[in-house]
N, C-alpha and C positions, 0 to 999 in steps of 0.2 A: 567196247564194253569194260575193258580193264580200267578206263578212266572214270567210269560212272561214280565210284565211291568218293572221288576227289572233291575237294571244295573248289569251286570255280569262282573267279572274279569276272563278272559279266556286266555289260551295259543294260541288258534286259534278257528275258527268257523267251522272246518272240520267235527265235529260230531253233529252239531245242525242245524235244519231247520232255514231259514232266519227270520221267524216270532219270533223265540225264542231268537236267538242271531244274532246281526248284528252290523256293525261298527258305525251306527248312535247312538246307546244308550250304547254300551258295551265297555269295556277297554281290550286291549290286553296286557298281561304281559309276560315278558321273561320266558323261562324255566330256571331252575337252571342248570348251566353247570355241567357236570360230571367230566370233566377234570380239574385238578387244575389250578389256575391262574398262568400265566407265569411271575413270578417276575424277575426283573433285566434282561429282555430280551435284549441281546446284538447281536442277530442274524442279518444277512445281506442278501441281495438278493442272494449273492453267497454261503453263508453258508447253506442256505436252499436248499438242493440238489434236492428235489422232486418238480416238477413243480405243479402237481395237485394231490390232495389226496381225496379219498373216501373209507370209510370202514363201512360196515353195511349190512342190509338186501338188497339183490339185486332184488329178485322177490317179487313184491308187486302188489296189485290189483288196479283197477281203475286208479286214478291219479298217481300212482307210476309206471306205465308201462314204463315211460321214463327211469327209472333206468336200466331196461333190455337192452333197445336200446343203452344207453350210455356205458354199460358194454361191449357189443360186439364191439362198435366203439373205445373204449379206452384201452381195456385190453392188447393190444400188444405194446402200446406206451412206450418206454424205460424210460421216465422220469415221468410216471404216475403210481400212486398206486391206483388201483381200485379193491377191493376184499371184500369178505364176512367177516363179523366180528360181534361180540356181546360183551356185558359187562361181560360175564361169565369168570371165572378164572382170567387170567391176561389181559383181553381185554382192560380195561381202561388204564393200563400201556402201552400197545403196541400202543394204539391210541394216547396217550399223546406224545410218542416219535415220532410217524409218523406225527402228525399234526405240532409239533414244528419244524420238519425238512422240512416242505412244504411251498411253496410260496402261493399257492391258495388251498382252501378247497371247495369241491363241497357240496352244500346243495340242494338235489333233492327231490321233493315231493314224499311222500310215501303214507301210508294209510290216512294221513292228510297232509295239505299243509306245515306244519312246524314241527320242532323237536328240541331237545336240541342240535343237531349237529351244527346249526348256532351259538349258544352261546358258544359251545366248541371252535369253530373257532375264535370267537371274543376274548375269554379269552386267546387264544394261539397266537393272532396276525397273524393268517393265513387268508389272504384276502378271504372272502366268495364269492363264485360264486353261485348265487341263481337261480335255475331252478325250479320255482314253481309259475305258473301264478296266482294262487288264494291266495297266501300268504298274511297275514296281519301281520304287524310288530309293536312292542311296540313303543309308543310315536312318531309315524311317523308324527304327526302334528307339532312336534318341532325338530325332527331330520331328516336330509337328508341322508338316507342310501347310496345314490349313491356316497357319499364322501369316503366311505370305503368298499363298496360292489360292485360286478359286477352282473348285472341282465341280464339274457339271456332268451328269450322266448323259451318255450319248442319246438315249431315247428321249430325253427332255430337250437337249440342245437342238435337235433337228425338227422340233415343233415350230411352227411359224410364229415369229416374233418373240419366242420365249427367251432366247439367249440375249438378243439385243436389249430387250426390256429389263432383263435381269442385270446386265452390266450397267446400263444407264441408271439403275436404281442404287448403285453403290455410291455412297456419299464421298465427298472430298476428304472428310476426316478419316474414313475407313481406308481409302486409297493411300492417304499419306502415312497412316500407321503401317500398312503393308510395305510401302516404299521404303520407309525407315528400317523395317525388319530385313528387307532384302540386302540393304547395305551392311547390316550386322552379321548376316550369315554367309555372304558371298565367298568369304575366304575358305569355307569348307569345300568349295567346288573348284578351287584353284590348284593346278599342278605346278610344283616348283622343283627345280633341281639345283642344289640339294633341297630336300623338303624343309618346310617351315612348320612351326607349331600349329597343329590343328588345320593343316591344309589337306587337300584331297588325299595325298599319299598316306598321311598319318591317320586320317579318318578311315580309310580303307583297311589299314592294318588293325585298327581298333575294332572294326566290324568283324574281321576275321577272328580276333581274340575272343569276341563275345560269342562266337559260334562254338568255341571249344568245349565249354561245359556240357552242352547238349550232345555234341558228338561223343564225348567221353562217356556220358551216361548211356548212350545207345550202344556203344562198343561193349561197355561193362555188362549191360543187360544181356546182350547176345553171347557173351562169353561165360555166362553163369555155369554152364554144364561142360565146358571144354575140358576141365580136369576131373570131372566126376566119372564114376564107373559107368560103363556102357549099360544102357537099359536092357533088361531081360524081357521086357514086354514086347510082344510082337505087334507089328502094324504101326509103330511110332516112327516118325521120320527123325533123323538126326538134326541138330541145330545147325543152321547155315553158318559158314565161317564169317568172322567179323568183316572181312573185306567185301562181302556181298550184302552188308546190312542195309544199304540204301535200296 
């Protein structure tokens, strides 16, 4: 409980109660992608032969139930790769090859709203298709993810033929625009030591700095009466101390 007022840097809020972690006071950081960055990517709409790619755990609890639904809806589509996979053995190598050969990559909620899969897609310039209604994204106050990601509500995605028809309806020109945008913004999600200009480390600290005015405002509001004479009116509760303001 003593840590609750602190500003946390988290990958998502999926494992925390709202009183402990929330978007008002905390900062979302990107996962470190497992797949290597795609340097000198010369691929095109036509050279990426797989339309839609997903590889990972299919059967998940709670918020991840949509994965099962989508597996049964998409498993027989000829230009879709949707299969179980893990990072064991040569799993990362196979995933790297698969994602780099795909136009769109599915990011579906699992046990938590987000995973490193989204950032693997960004690093591979595979346009992310996000099906995770509760997802929180890094630096979203300064980055418009709709410029390079597709967002689909879960309730729509699990309708028969909805998702596959929607993805097939995205034109070559629109995909190419998003692919180019991914190459422009990928450095925001790269971790370097020492850090580089506008890499993930600097972006995280900039996000922390943007939280400070709102935190200072709340502290000052809660401290208004801390130096005032005690109230003589009965029945009024004292103002809580600033450390408990969250």
